[in-house]
C-alpha positions as a Markdown table, in Angstrom:
| # | Residue | x | y | z |
|---|---|---|---|---|
| 1 | Unk | 186.5 | -20.9 | 172.2 |
| 2 | Unk | 188.0 | -20.7 | 175.7 |
| 3 | Unk | 185.6 | -20.4 | 178.6 |
| 4 | Unk | 186.0 | -17.7 | 181.3 |
| 5 | Unk | 187.4 | -20.3 | 183.6 |
| 6 | Unk | 190.1 | -21.3 | 181.0 |
| 7 | Unk | 191.0 | -17.7 | 180.4 |
| 8 | Unk | 191.4 | -17.2 | 184.1 |
| 9 | Unk | 194.0 | -20.0 | 184.1 |
| 10 | Unk | 196.4 | -18.1 | 181.8 |
| 11 | Unk | 198.3 | -16.2 | 184.5 |
| 12 | Unk | 199.0 | -19.5 | 186.3 |
| 13 | Unk | 200.0 | -21.0 | 183.0 |
| 14 | Unk | 202.6 | -18.3 | 182.4 |
| 15 | Unk | 203.9 | -18.6 | 185.9 |
| 16 | Unk | 204.3 | -22.4 | 185.7 |
| 17 | Unk | 205.9 | -22.3 | 182.3 |
| 18 | Unk | 208.7 | -19.9 | 183.3 |
| 19 | Unk | 209.2 | -21.6 | 186.7 |
| 20 | Unk | 209.5 | -25.1 | 185.1 |
| 21 | Unk | 212.0 | -23.7 | 182.6 |
| 22 | Unk | 214.2 | -22.1 | 185.2 |
| 23 | Unk | 214.0 | -24.5 | 188.2 |
| 24 | Unk | 213.7 | -27.9 | 186.4 |
| 25 | Unk | 214.7 | -27.8 | 182.8 |
| 26 | Unk | 217.8 | -25.7 | 183.4 |
| 27 | Unk | 219.5 | -28.8 | 184.8 |
| 28 | Unk | 219.2 | -31.1 | 181.8 |
| 29 | Unk | 219.7 | -28.1 | 179.5 |
| 30 | Unk | 223.0 | -27.1 | 181.1 |
| 31 | Unk | 224.3 | -30.6 | 182.1 |
| 32 | Unk | 226.8 | -30.9 | 179.2 |
| 33 | Unk | 228.0 | -27.3 | 179.9 |
| 34 | Unk | 228.5 | -28.0 | 183.6 |
| 35 | Unk | 230.4 | -31.2 | 182.8 |
| 36 | Unk | 232.8 | -29.3 | 180.6 |
| 37 | Unk | 233.1 | -26.2 | 182.8 |
| 38 | Unk | 233.2 | -27.8 | 186.3 |
| 39 | Unk | 235.1 | -31.0 | 185.5 |
| 40 | Unk | 232.7 | -33.3 | 187.3 |
| 41 | Unk | 231.4 | -36.5 | 185.9 |
| 42 | Unk | 227.8 | -37.1 | 184.6 |
| 43 | Unk | 227.1 | -39.3 | 187.6 |
| 44 | Unk | 228.3 | -36.7 | 190.1 |
| 45 | Unk | 226.3 | -33.9 | 188.4 |
| 46 | Unk | 223.2 | -36.1 | 188.0 |
| 47 | Unk | 223.3 | -37.0 | 191.7 |
| 48 | Unk | 222.6 | -33.4 | 192.6 |
| 49 | Unk | 219.4 | -33.4 | 190.5 |
| 50 | Unk | 218.5 | -36.8 | 192.1 |
| 51 | Unk | 218.9 | -35.2 | 195.5 |
| 52 | Unk | 216.7 | -32.2 | 194.5 |
| 53 | Unk | 213.9 | -34.5 | 193.3 |
| 54 | Unk | 214.2 | -36.7 | 196.5 |
| 55 | Unk | 213.8 | -33.6 | 198.6 |
| 56 | Unk | 210.9 | -32.4 | 196.4 |
| 57 | Unk | 209.2 | -35.8 | 196.9 |
| 58 | Unk | 209.7 | -35.9 | 200.7 |
| 59 | Unk | 208.4 | -32.3 | 201.0 |
| 60 | Unk | 205.3 | -32.7 | 198.7 |
| 61 | Unk | 203.0 | -34.1 | 201.5 |
| 62 | Unk | 203.8 | -31.1 | 203.7 |
| 63 | Unk | 203.1 | -28.7 | 200.8 |
| 64 | Unk | 199.8 | -30.5 | 200.2 |
| 65 | Unk | 198.8 | -30.3 | 203.8 |
| 66 | Unk | 199.5 | -26.6 | 203.9 |
| 67 | Unk | 197.4 | -26.1 | 200.8 |
| 68 | Unk | 194.6 | -28.2 | 202.5 |
| 69 | Unk | 194.7 | -25.6 | 205.3 |
| 70 | Unk | 194.2 | -22.7 | 202.9 |
| 71 | Unk | 197.8 | -21.5 | 202.4 |
| 72 | Unk | 197.9 | -22.2 | 198.6 |
| 73 | Unk | 198.9 | -18.8 | 197.6 |
| 74 | Unk | 201.7 | -18.6 | 200.1 |
| 75 | Unk | 203.0 | -22.0 | 199.2 |
| 76 | Unk | 203.2 | -21.4 | 195.5 |
| 77 | Unk | 204.7 | -17.9 | 195.7 |
| 78 | Unk | 207.1 | -18.8 | 198.5 |
| 79 | Unk | 208.4 | -21.8 | 196.6 |
| 80 | Unk | 209.1 | -19.6 | 193.6 |
| 81 | Unk | 210.9 | -17.0 | 195.6 |
| 82 | Unk | 213.1 | -19.6 | 197.3 |
| 83 | Unk | 214.0 | -21.3 | 194.0 |
| 84 | Unk | 214.9 | -17.9 | 192.5 |
| 85 | Unk | 217.2 | -17.0 | 195.4 |
| 86 | Unk | 219.0 | -20.4 | 195.2 |
| 87 | Unk | 219.5 | -20.0 | 191.5 |
| 88 | Unk | 221.3 | -16.7 | 192.2 |
| 89 | Unk | 223.7 | -18.5 | 194.5 |
| 90 | Unk | 224.4 | -21.4 | 192.1 |
| 91 | Unk | 227.2 | -19.7 | 190.1 |
| 92 | Unk | 229.2 | -19.3 | 193.3 |
| 93 | Unk | 229.8 | -23.0 | 193.8 |
| 94 | Unk | 233.3 | -24.3 | 193.9 |
| 95 | Unk | 232.9 | -27.7 | 195.5 |
| 96 | Unk | 230.6 | -30.6 | 194.6 |
| 97 | Unk | 229.0 | -30.4 | 198.0 |
| 98 | Unk | 228.1 | -26.8 | 197.4 |
| 99 | Unk | 226.4 | -27.8 | 194.2 |
| 100 | Unk | 224.4 | -30.6 | 196.0 |
| 101 | Unk | 223.4 | -28.3 | 198.9 |
| 102 | Unk | 221.9 | -25.7 | 196.5 |
| 103 | Unk | 220.1 | -28.3 | 194.5 |
| 104 | Unk | 218.6 | -29.8 | 197.7 |
| 105 | Unk | 217.2 | -26.4 | 198.4 |
| 106 | Unk | 215.9 | -26.0 | 194.9 |
| 107 | Unk | 214.2 | -29.4 | 195.4 |
| 108 | Unk | 212.3 | -27.9 | 198.4 |
| 109 | Unk | 211.3 | -25.0 | 196.2 |
| 110 | Unk | 210.1 | -27.4 | 193.5 |
| 111 | Unk | 207.7 | -29.2 | 195.9 |
| 112 | Unk | 205.9 | -25.9 | 196.6 |
| 113 | Unk | 206.0 | -24.2 | 193.2 |
| 114 | Unk | 205.6 | -26.7 | 190.3 |
| 115 | Unk | 202.7 | -28.8 | 189.0 |
| 116 | Unk | 202.0 | -30.9 | 192.1 |
| 117 | Unk | 201.4 | -27.9 | 194.3 |
| 118 | Unk | 199.7 | -25.8 | 191.6 |
| 119 | Unk | 197.3 | -28.6 | 190.6 |
| 120 | Unk | 196.5 | -29.3 | 194.2 |
| 121 | Unk | 195.4 | -25.7 | 194.7 |
| 122 | Unk | 193.3 | -25.8 | 191.5 |
| 123 | Unk | 191.6 | -29.0 | 192.4 |
| 124 | Unk | 190.9 | -27.9 | 196.0 |
| 125 | Unk | 189.4 | -24.6 | 194.8 |
| 126 | Unk | 187.3 | -25.5 | 191.7 |
| 127 | Unk | 186.8 | -29.2 | 192.1 |
| 128 | Unk | 185.1 | -30.8 | 189.1 |
| 129 | Unk | 186.2 | -27.9 | 186.8 |
| 130 | Unk | 189.8 | -28.6 | 187.5 |
| 131 | Unk | 190.5 | -30.5 | 184.3 |
| 132 | Unk | 189.7 | -27.4 | 182.2 |
| 133 | Unk | 192.2 | -25.2 | 184.1 |
| 134 | Unk | 194.9 | -27.8 | 184.4 |
| 135 | Unk | 194.7 | -28.4 | 180.6 |
| 136 | Unk | 195.2 | -24.7 | 179.9 |
| 137 | Unk | 198.1 | -24.5 | 182.4 |
| 138 | Unk | 199.8 | -27.5 | 180.9 |
| 139 | Unk | 199.2 | -26.2 | 177.3 |
| 140 | Unk | 201.6 | -23.4 | 177.9 |
| 141 | Unk | 203.7 | -25.4 | 180.4 |
| 142 | Unk | 204.5 | -27.8 | 177.6 |
| 143 | Unk | 206.7 | -25.1 | 176.1 |
| 144 | Unk | 208.9 | -24.9 | 179.2 |
| 145 | Unk | 211.5 | -27.4 | 177.8 |
| 146 | Unk | 211.3 | -25.8 | 174.4 |
| 147 | Unk | 212.2 | -22.4 | 176.0 |
| 148 | Unk | 214.8 | -23.7 | 178.4 |
| 149 | Unk | 217.0 | -25.8 | 176.2 |
| 150 | Unk | 217.8 | -23.3 | 173.4 |
| 151 | Unk | 217.7 | -20.3 | 175.7 |
| 152 | Unk | 220.1 | -21.9 | 178.1 |
| 153 | Unk | 222.5 | -22.9 | 175.3 |
| 154 | Unk | 222.4 | -19.5 | 173.7 |
| 155 | Unk | 222.8 | -17.5 | 176.9 |
| 156 | Unk | 225.6 | -19.8 | 178.1 |
| 157 | Unk | 227.5 | -19.4 | 174.8 |
| 158 | Unk | 227.0 | -15.6 | 174.8 |
| 159 | Unk | 227.4 | -14.7 | 178.4 |
| 160 | Unk | 228.4 | -17.8 | 180.3 |
| 161 | Unk | 226.3 | -20.3 | 182.2 |
| 162 | Unk | 226.4 | -18.2 | 185.3 |
| 163 | Unk | 224.6 | -15.4 | 183.6 |
| 164 | Unk | 222.1 | -17.8 | 182.1 |
| 165 | Unk | 221.2 | -19.1 | 185.6 |
| 166 | Unk | 220.8 | -15.7 | 187.1 |
| 167 | Unk | 218.6 | -14.5 | 184.2 |
| 168 | Unk | 216.4 | -17.5 | 184.9 |
| 169 | Unk | 216.2 | -16.5 | 188.6 |
| 170 | Unk | 215.2 | -13.0 | 187.7 |
| 171 | Unk | 212.4 | -14.3 | 185.4 |
| 172 | Unk | 211.0 | -16.4 | 188.3 |
| 173 | Unk | 211.2 | -13.7 | 190.8 |
| 174 | Unk | 209.8 | -10.8 | 188.8 |
| 175 | Unk | 207.4 | -12.6 | 186.4 |
| 176 | Unk | 206.4 | -15.9 | 187.8 |
| 177 | Unk | 205.6 | -14.8 | 191.3 |
| 178 | Unk | 203.3 | -11.9 | 190.4 |
| 179 | Unk | 201.5 | -14.0 | 187.8 |
| 180 | Unk | 200.9 | -16.9 | 190.2 |
| 181 | Unk | 199.4 | -14.6 | 192.8 |
| 182 | Unk | 197.2 | -12.8 | 190.2 |
| 183 | Unk | 196.1 | -16.2 | 188.7 |
| 184 | Unk | 194.9 | -17.6 | 192.0 |
| 185 | Unk | 192.8 | -14.5 | 192.5 |
| 186 | Unk | 191.2 | -15.0 | 189.1 |
| 187 | Unk | 190.0 | -18.4 | 190.1 |
| 188 | Unk | 188.0 | -17.2 | 193.1 |
| 189 | Unk | 184.7 | -16.5 | 191.2 |
| 190 | Unk | 184.7 | -20.2 | 190.2 |
| 191 | Unk | 185.2 | -21.6 | 193.7 |
| 192 | Unk | 183.2 | -24.8 | 194.5 |
| 193 | Unk | 182.1 | -25.8 | 197.9 |
| 194 | Unk | 184.0 | -28.6 | 199.8 |
| 195 | Unk | 182.8 | -30.6 | 202.7 |
| 196 | Unk | 185.2 | -30.4 | 205.7 |
| 197 | Unk | 187.3 | -33.6 | 205.9 |
| 198 | Unk | 186.7 | -35.9 | 208.8 |
| 199 | Unk | 189.6 | -36.8 | 211.0 |
| 200 | Unk | 191.6 | -39.7 | 209.6 |
| 201 | Unk | 190.2 | -39.3 | 206.1 |
| 202 | Unk | 193.6 | -39.1 | 204.4 |
| 203 | Unk | 194.8 | -42.2 | 206.2 |
| 204 | Unk | 191.8 | -44.2 | 205.2 |
| 205 | Unk | 192.2 | -43.2 | 201.6 |
| 206 | Unk | 195.9 | -44.1 | 201.6 |
| 207 | Unk | 195.1 | -47.5 | 202.9 |
| 208 | Unk | 193.1 | -48.4 | 199.8 |
| 209 | Unk | 194.6 | -50.6 | 197.1 |
| 210 | Unk | 193.7 | -48.0 | 194.5 |
| 211 | Unk | 196.0 | -45.5 | 196.2 |
| 212 | Unk | 198.9 | -47.9 | 196.0 |
| 213 | Unk | 198.3 | -48.9 | 192.4 |
| 214 | Unk | 198.2 | -45.2 | 191.4 |
| 215 | Unk | 201.5 | -44.8 | 193.2 |
| 216 | Unk | 203.1 | -47.6 | 191.1 |
| 217 | Unk | 201.6 | -46.2 | 187.9 |
| 218 | Unk | 202.8 | -42.7 | 188.6 |
| 219 | Unk | 206.3 | -43.9 | 189.7 |
| 220 | Unk | 206.7 | -45.7 | 186.3 |
| 221 | Unk | 206.1 | -42.4 | 184.4 |
| 222 | Unk | 208.4 | -40.4 | 186.6 |
| 223 | Unk | 211.2 | -43.0 | 186.4 |
| 224 | Unk | 211.0 | -43.5 | 182.6 |
| 225 | Unk | 210.7 | -39.8 | 181.8 |
| 226 | Unk | 213.4 | -38.7 | 184.2 |
| 227 | Unk | 215.9 | -41.4 | 183.0 |
| 228 | Unk | 215.4 | -40.5 | 179.3 |
| 229 | Unk | 215.0 | -36.8 | 179.4 |
| 230 | Unk | 218.0 | -35.9 | 181.5 |
| 231 | Unk | 220.3 | -37.9 | 179.3 |
| 232 | Unk | 218.5 | -37.3 | 176.0 |
| 233 | Unk | 221.2 | -35.0 | 174.6 |
| 234 | Unk | 223.8 | -37.7 | 175.2 |
| 235 | Unk | 221.5 | -40.4 | 173.8 |
| 236 | Unk | 220.8 | -38.5 | 170.6 |
| 237 | Unk | 224.5 | -37.6 | 170.0 |
| 238 | Unk | 225.5 | -41.2 | 170.5 |
| 239 | Unk | 222.9 | -42.1 | 167.8 |
| 240 | Unk | 224.7 | -39.8 | 165.4 |
| 241 | Unk | 222.9 | -36.5 | 165.7 |
| 242 | Unk | 224.9 | -33.3 | 165.9 |
| 243 | Unk | 224.7 | -31.3 | 169.2 |
| 244 | Unk | 222.4 | -28.6 | 167.6 |
| 245 | Unk | 220.1 | -31.1 | 165.9 |
| 246 | Unk | 219.9 | -32.9 | 169.2 |
| 247 | Unk | 218.9 | -29.6 | 170.9 |
| 248 | Unk | 216.2 | -29.1 | 168.2 |
| 249 | Unk | 214.8 | -32.6 | 168.8 |
| 250 | Unk | 214.8 | -32.2 | 172.6 |
| 251 | Unk | 213.1 | -28.8 | 172.2 |
| 252 | Unk | 210.3 | -30.4 | 170.3 |
| 253 | Unk | 209.2 | -32.4 | 173.3 |
| 254 | Unk | 207.4 | -29.3 | 174.6 |
| 255 | Unk | 205.3 | -28.6 | 171.5 |
| 256 | Unk | 204.4 | -32.3 | 171.3 |
| 257 | Unk | 203.2 | -32.2 | 174.9 |
| 258 | Unk | 201.0 | -29.3 | 173.8 |
| 259 | Unk | 199.6 | -31.4 | 170.9 |
| 260 | Unk | 198.6 | -34.2 | 173.2 |
| 261 | Unk | 197.0 | -31.7 | 175.6 |
| 262 | Unk | 195.1 | -30.0 | 172.8 |
| 263 | Unk | 193.7 | -33.3 | 171.7 |
| 264 | Unk | 192.7 | -34.1 | 175.2 |
| 265 | Unk | 190.9 | -30.7 | 175.5 |
| 266 | Unk | 189.1 | -31.3 | 172.1 |
| 267 | Unk | 187.9 | -34.8 | 173.2 |
| 268 | Unk | 186.7 | -33.7 | 176.6 |
| 269 | Unk | 183.3 | -35.3 | 177.4 |
| 270 | Unk | 183.9 | -38.0 | 174.7 |
| 271 | Unk | 186.9 | -39.8 | 176.1 |
| 272 | Unk | 187.1 | -40.8 | 179.8 |
| 273 | Unk | 190.1 | -39.9 | 181.9 |
| 274 | Unk | 190.9 | -43.6 | 182.2 |
| 275 | Unk | 190.9 | -43.9 | 178.4 |
| 276 | Unk | 193.3 | -41.0 | 178.1 |
| 277 | Unk | 195.5 | -42.5 | 180.8 |
| 278 | Unk | 195.8 | -45.8 | 178.9 |
| 279 | Unk | 196.6 | -43.8 | 175.7 |
| 280 | Unk | 199.4 | -41.9 | 177.4 |
| 281 | Unk | 201.2 | -45.0 | 178.6 |
| 282 | Unk | 200.8 | -46.7 | 175.2 |
| 283 | Unk | 202.3 | -43.7 | 173.4 |
| 284 | Unk | 205.3 | -43.6 | 175.7 |
| 285 | Unk | 205.9 | -47.3 | 175.2 |
| 286 | Unk | 205.9 | -46.9 | 171.5 |
| 287 | Unk | 208.3 | -43.9 | 171.8 |
| 288 | Unk | 210.9 | -46.1 | 173.5 |
| 289 | Unk | 210.9 | -48.4 | 170.5 |
| 290 | Unk | 211.4 | -45.4 | 168.2 |
| 291 | Unk | 214.3 | -44.1 | 170.3 |
| 292 | Unk | 216.0 | -47.5 | 170.0 |
| 293 | Unk | 215.5 | -47.4 | 166.3 |
| 294 | Unk | 217.3 | -44.0 | 166.1 |
| 295 | Unk | 220.6 | -45.8 | 165.8 |
| 296 | Unk | 219.5 | -47.1 | 162.4 |
| 297 | Unk | 217.7 | -44.0 | 161.2 |
| 298 | Unk | 218.2 | -40.6 | 162.9 |
| 299 | Unk | 214.8 | -39.4 | 161.8 |
| 300 | Unk | 213.2 | -41.9 | 164.2 |
| 301 | Unk | 214.3 | -39.4 | 166.9 |
| 302 | Unk | 211.4 | -37.2 | 165.7 |
| 303 | Unk | 209.0 | -40.1 | 166.0 |
| 304 | Unk | 210.2 | -40.6 | 169.5 |
| 305 | Unk | 209.7 | -36.9 | 170.3 |
| 306 | Unk | 206.1 | -36.9 | 168.9 |
| 307 | Unk | 204.9 | -40.0 | 170.9 |
| 308 | Unk | 206.9 | -39.4 | 174.1 |
| 309 | Unk | 206.0 | -35.7 | 174.2 |
| 310 | Unk | 202.3 | -36.3 | 173.5 |
| 311 | Unk | 202.1 | -39.2 | 176.1 |
| 312 | Unk | 203.9 | -37.4 | 178.8 |
| 313 | Unk | 202.0 | -34.1 | 178.2 |
| 314 | Unk | 198.7 | -35.9 | 178.7 |
| 315 | Unk | 200.1 | -37.7 | 181.8 |
| 316 | Unk | 200.6 | -34.3 | 183.5 |
| 317 | Unk | 196.8 | -33.7 | 183.3 |
| 318 | Unk | 195.8 | -37.2 | 184.0 |
| 319 | Unk | 197.6 | -37.6 | 187.4 |
| 320 | Unk | 195.6 | -35.1 | 189.5 |
| 321 | Unk | 192.3 | -35.6 | 187.6 |
| 322 | Unk | 192.3 | -39.4 | 187.9 |
| 323 | Unk | 193.4 | -39.2 | 191.5 |
| 324 | Unk | 190.4 | -37.0 | 192.3 |
| 325 | Unk | 188.0 | -39.3 | 190.3 |
| 326 | Unk | 189.2 | -42.5 | 191.8 |
| 327 | Unk | 189.9 | -41.4 | 195.4 |
| 328 | Unk | 187.7 | -38.2 | 195.8 |
| 329 | Unk | 188.6 | -34.6 | 196.8 |
| 330 | Unk | 188.6 | -35.1 | 200.6 |
| 331 | Unk | 192.1 | -34.3 | 202.0 |
| 332 | Unk | 193.2 | -34.0 | 198.4 |
| 333 | Unk | 196.3 | -32.0 | 199.2 |
| 334 | Unk | 197.7 | -34.6 | 201.6 |
| 335 | Unk | 196.7 | -37.5 | 199.3 |
| 336 | Unk | 198.0 | -36.1 | 196.1 |
| 337 | Unk | 201.1 | -35.0 | 198.0 |
| 338 | Unk | 201.7 | -38.6 | 199.1 |
| 339 | Unk | 201.2 | -39.8 | 195.5 |
| 340 | Unk | 203.8 | -37.2 | 194.4 |
| 341 | Unk | 206.4 | -39.2 | 196.4 |
| 342 | Unk | 206.6 | -42.2 | 194.1 |
| 343 | Unk | 206.3 | -40.0 | 191.1 |
| 344 | Unk | 209.1 | -37.7 | 192.2 |
| 345 | Unk | 211.2 | -40.6 | 193.5 |
| 346 | Unk | 211.0 | -42.0 | 190.0 |
| 347 | Unk | 212.3 | -38.7 | 188.7 |
| 348 | Unk | 214.9 | -38.7 | 191.4 |
| 349 | Unk | 216.2 | -42.3 | 190.6 |
| 350 | Unk | 215.9 | -41.9 | 186.9 |
| 351 | Unk | 218.8 | -39.6 | 186.1 |
| 352 | Unk | 221.4 | -41.3 | 188.3 |
| 353 | Unk | 220.2 | -44.8 | 187.5 |
| 354 | Unk | 220.4 | -44.0 | 183.8 |
| 355 | Unk | 223.9 | -42.5 | 184.2 |
| 356 | Unk | 225.2 | -45.7 | 186.1 |
| 357 | Unk | 223.5 | -48.1 | 183.7 |
| 358 | Unk | 224.7 | -46.3 | 180.6 |
| 359 | Unk | 228.3 | -46.5 | 181.9 |
| 360 | Unk | 227.9 | -50.2 | 182.6 |
| 361 | Unk | 225.7 | -51.4 | 179.7 |
| 362 | Unk | 225.0 | -48.5 | 177.4 |
| 363 | Unk | 222.1 | -46.3 | 176.7 |
| 364 | Unk | 220.2 | -49.0 | 174.8 |
| 365 | Unk | 219.7 | -50.8 | 178.1 |
| 366 | Unk | 218.4 | -47.6 | 179.7 |
| 367 | Unk | 215.8 | -47.1 | 176.9 |
| 368 | Unk | 214.7 | -50.7 | 176.9 |
| 369 | Unk | 214.3 | -50.7 | 180.6 |
| 370 | Unk | 212.2 | -47.5 | 180.4 |
| 371 | Unk | 209.8 | -49.3 | 178.0 |
| 372 | Unk | 209.4 | -52.3 | 180.4 |
| 373 | Unk | 208.8 | -49.9 | 183.4 |
| 374 | Unk | 206.1 | -48.1 | 181.4 |
| 375 | Unk | 204.4 | -51.4 | 180.5 |
| 376 | Unk | 204.2 | -52.1 | 184.3 |
| 377 | Unk | 202.7 | -48.7 | 184.9 |
| 378 | Unk | 200.0 | -49.3 | 182.3 |
| 379 | Unk | 199.1 | -52.6 | 184.1 |
| 380 | Unk | 199.0 | -50.7 | 187.4 |
| 381 | Unk | 196.6 | -48.0 | 186.2 |
| 382 | Unk | 194.2 | -50.7 | 184.8 |
| 383 | Unk | 194.2 | -52.4 | 188.2 |
| 384 | Unk | 193.7 | -49.1 | 190.0 |
| 385 | Unk | 190.6 | -48.4 | 187.9 |
| 386 | Unk | 189.1 | -51.9 | 188.6 |
| 387 | Unk | 189.8 | -51.7 | 192.4 |
| 388 | Unk | 188.5 | -48.1 | 192.8 |
| 389 | Unk | 185.8 | -47.5 | 195.4 |
| 390 | Unk | 182.4 | -46.4 | 194.0 |
| 391 | Unk | 181.4 | -43.9 | 196.7 |
| 392 | Unk | 184.1 | -41.2 | 196.4 |
| 393 | Unk | 182.6 | -37.7 | 197.1 |
| 394 | Unk | 183.8 | -35.0 | 194.8 |
| 395 | Unk | 181.6 | -32.2 | 196.0 |
| 396 | Unk | 180.8 | -30.9 | 199.5 |
| 397 | Unk | 179.5 | -28.0 | 201.5 |
| 398 | Unk | 182.3 | -25.6 | 202.3 |
| 399 | Unk | 184.1 | -23.1 | 200.1 |
| 400 | Unk | 187.7 | -24.1 | 199.5 |
| 401 | Unk | 190.4 | -21.6 | 200.4 |
| 402 | Unk | 193.2 | -20.4 | 198.2 |
């Protein structure tokens, strides 16, 4: 049975699902199509996505600071509108630099419209209840990839990739934006008070060893997921799967994310956030071993999807919640925005690094490297927990602003 607070989260969940599908997942979904249609290499194309994620990472602290000042609604809606307008312009590209310029702008839109910004607003507004809402948002959000991959392929085959991109833009503009605005309004009755931050609070928090360990841990997940997901169609085809079976496997990552998030929701109050974090890293490490084994048995691809999807799905909830638990809610927008830099930088480096390494040493090296990086992230989250201060304040005395 969903609570009133969880039901209020559904408009935001719909907005996030459609925005992720259009702004983020459209790139890996259409990457093979672009390579064939535009004649550019995987490395050239992946570099544009890397640039988008770098821009998103750099802009995240600014988005967080604006949310701290009470502009959450404008940040979310504005980012979605910007992203939609840039998608409309994407089919007009004729040169590589045009492609890069548009994706740089989409990166700016991502920093204001995707999970980091959305979860920052939620945490700022409803504080200790944020885990409930974030779980619901990510439950639906887990279907973004499942929606984007088959939809992009079907529309591209039927109408051309240009039409597929423009349809995605229309969905963001006319569905995501209104739902995001309405969803934030639905959260207002549940607003918690928040004590005004003292000058220099964010700087003091960022100087703590816990902050840096969280940065390392988050970077590991972004790097491993970005490297594997963007090239997953190529990896699976190289392992012997047909293109459509590979699309089916990739599309299952979303539902598996939902499975992990449902399990987290069902165990709320019985399993700590730290315990869930350890589980998500462990699942993703096991998944890399399964992906390597796909060369010997193609059905191991489904094992990979189950473990990687569940682990990454839980990680999306864990990042904002464990940040608030270990570092407090003071200046949360600025602090979580700064922690988005290593996470998004990992995403940014992952696709291009995987492209280069695969061309030099093959995709097995990429997969094995992702497993080692995730093991490092697991160690970092354990160290962060042990070094966390014990006096973080989660509640305060002033109503947060949307």
